[in-house]
Backbone as CSV, one residue per row, in Angstrom:
resi,resn,N_x,N_y,N_z,CA_x,CA_y,CA_z,C_x,C_y,C_z
1,MET,-14.773,-10.497,26.676,-15.001,-10.116,25.006,-14.000,-10.040,24.320
2,GLU,-12.794,-9.025,24.999,-11.726,-9.111,23.756,-11.221,-10.434,23.628
3,LYS,-11.679,-11.564,24.407,-11.031,-13.009,23.672,-11.894,-13.221,22.985
4,LEU,-12.998,-13.471,22.521,-13.808,-13.889,21.791,-13.619,-12.739,20.751
5,PHE,-13.694,-11.785,20.785,-13.633,-10.666,19.091,-11.866,-11.399,18.377
6,CYS,-10.893,-11.685,19.676,-9.570,-12.327,18.993,-9.868,-13.012,17.992
7,LEU,-10.226,-14.435,19.327,-10.740,-15.391,18.342,-11.628,-15.540,17.015
8,GLY,-12.276,-14.743,17.075,-12.973,-14.717,15.667,-12.372,-14.034,14.814
9,LEU,-11.477,-13.054,14.842,-11.154,-12.299,14.348,-9.542,-13.418,13.575
10,ALA,-8.992,-14.190,14.411,-8.454,-14.977,13.964,-9.056,-16.312,13.080
11,LEU,-10.371,-16.842,13.433,-10.859,-18.182,12.886,-11.341,-17.462,11.078
12,GLY,-11.444,-15.851,11.166,-11.979,-15.192,9.927,-10.810,-15.073,9.237
13,MET,-9.704,-14.547,9.405,-8.503,-14.680,9.004,-8.336,-16.061,8.240
14,VAL,-8.574,-16.850,9.091,-8.067,-18.612,8.543,-8.977,-18.746,7.810
15,GLY,-9.982,-18.886,7.668,-11.458,-19.197,6.696,-11.174,-18.013,5.256
16,GLY,-10.554,-17.011,5.490,-10.235,-16.102,4.299,-9.017,-16.884,3.121
17,ALA,-8.127,-17.193,4.100,-6.556,-17.469,4.063,-7.207,-19.067,2.939
18,LEU,-8.082,-20.156,3.566,-8.400,-21.042,3.231,-9.319,-21.024,1.993
19,ILE,-10.063,-20.307,1.725,-10.931,-19.731,0.515,-9.796,-19.189,-0.598
20,VAL,-9.426,-18.229,0.044,-8.374,-17.875,-1.596,-7.218,-19.081,-1.928
21,ALA,-6.675,-19.808,-0.861,-5.625,-20.863,-1.691,-6.493,-21.616,-2.428
22,ASN,-7.803,-22.067,-2.203,-8.551,-23.035,-2.922,-9.263,-22.636,-3.956
23,SER,-9.521,-21.107,-4.603,-10.368,-20.800,-5.482,-9.114,-19.681,-6.158
24,TYR,-9.202,-19.902,-7.444,-8.676,-19.147,-8.109,-9.238,-18.326,-8.662
25,LYS,-10.351,-17.900,-8.708,-10.868,-16.341,-8.919,-10.614,-15.523,-7.465
26,ALA,-10.167,-15.713,-6.443,-10.118,-15.194,-5.593,-8.838,-15.509,-5.379
27,ARG,-8.164,-16.070,-5.568,-6.271,-15.700,-5.815,-5.991,-14.672,-6.244
28,SER,-7.006,-14.838,-8.075,-6.376,-13.660,-8.974,-7.131,-12.662,-8.773
29,LEU,-8.079,-12.463,-8.069,-8.599,-11.047,-7.244,-7.598,-10.533,-6.523
30,VAL,-7.477,-11.017,-5.428,-6.265,-10.703,-4.203,-5.038,-10.264,-4.789
31,LYS,-4.744,-11.086,-6.127,-3.398,-10.909,-6.701,-3.539,-9.402,-7.463
32,LYS,-4.862,-9.449,-8.459,-5.007,-7.659,-8.937,-5.027,-7.035,-7.891
33,SER,-5.626,-6.711,-7.056,-5.695,-5.728,-5.991,-4.095,-5.405,-5.277
34,GLN,-3.526,-6.147,-5.126,-2.300,-5.992,-4.735,-1.139,-5.467,-5.519
35,ALA,-1.310,-5.457,-6.743,-1.214,-5.238,-7.912,-1.251,-3.315,-7.781
36,GLU,-2.622,-3.870,-8.103,-3.124,-1.967,-8.232,-2.922,-1.521,-6.703
37,LEU,-2.936,-1.806,-5.589,-2.393,-0.832,-4.493,-0.696,-0.640,-4.700
38,MET,-0.389,-1.322,-4.894,0.970,-1.238,-5.066,1.726,-0.325,-6.570
39,GLN,0.932,0.050,-7.462,0.964,0.852,-8.361,0.463,2.478,-7.649
40,LYS,-0.562,2.031,-6.774,-1.117,3.166,-6.411,-0.168,4.147,-5.117
41,MET,0.749,3.290,-3.990,1.676,3.270,-3.808,3.233,3.858,-4.239
42,ASP,3.532,3.465,-5.208,4.729,3.699,-6.047,4.007,5.593,-6.242
43,GLU,2.731,5.341,-7.397,2.301,7.159,-7.611,2.560,8.022,-6.368
44,MET,1.787,7.441,-5.417,2.084,8.538,-3.922,3.471,8.360,-3.671
45,MET,4.130,7.841,-3.896,5.449,8.071,-3.090,6.653,9.360,-4.529
46,ASP,6.395,8.999,-5.514,6.925,9.306,-6.473,6.356,10.783,-6.501
47,GLU,5.311,10.923,-5.937,4.558,12.215,-5.907,5.199,13.251,-5.101
48,LYS,5.509,12.708,-3.507,5.618,12.771,-2.464,7.259,13.242,-2.729
49,LEU,7.934,12.420,-3.250,9.469,12.866,-3.772,9.438,13.616,-4.358
50,LYS,8.681,13.664,-5.430,8.831,15.540,-6.345,8.515,16.518,-5.354
51,GLY,7.691,16.332,-4.826,7.425,17.722,-3.576,8.846,17.671,-2.342
52,GLU,9.340,16.845,-1.961,10.201,17.224,-1.315,11.553,17.615,-2.038
53,GLN,11.677,17.293,-3.474,13.136,17.831,-4.204,12.920,19.386,-4.797
54,GLY,11.398,19.721,-4.629,11.209,21.051,-5.416,11.690,22.082,-4.298
55,PRO,11.488,21.996,-2.961,12.067,23.234,-2.840,13.609,23.195,-2.469
56,LYS,14.209,21.905,-2.353,15.854,22.057,-2.464,15.875,22.747,-3.968
57,GLU,15.391,22.218,-4.407,16.126,22.843,-6.046,16.022,24.244,-6.298
58,GLU,14.837,24.907,-5.319,14.640,26.519,-5.623,15.517,27.028,-4.908
59,THR,15.989,26.607,-3.673,16.953,27.317,-3.277,18.387,27.078,-3.274
60,ALA,18.672,26.334,-4.156,19.923,26.104,-4.795,20.069,26.452,-5.727
61,GLU,18.741,27.221,-6.615,18.742,28.700,-7.843,19.185,29.805,-7.079
62,LYS,18.327,30.167,-6.028,18.376,31.117,-5.385,19.553,31.141,-4.736
63,LYS,20.607,30.298,-4.054,21.963,31.180,-3.811,22.799,31.176,-5.344
64,SER,22.832,30.785,-5.942,23.796,30.361,-6.727,23.234,31.508,-7.905
65,LYS,22.087,32.819,-7.968,22.149,33.942,-8.492,22.570,35.033,-7.488
66,LYS,23.025,34.587,-5.920,23.283,35.982,-5.153,25.162,35.619,-5.815
């Protein structure tokens, strides 16, 4: 059962790759989706970095007040 699942998954991936490789619309859709995903990931990472830097800056300010 697992072998059939893996075979179907592999065939689906190959079929999808062939469709994208031979279709301009599909290729442009994939590129657009990748760009949107990368933009969202950059925004999430920026927010996470700002959240990590926030407490460190606060502790530095508290130390300088003492």
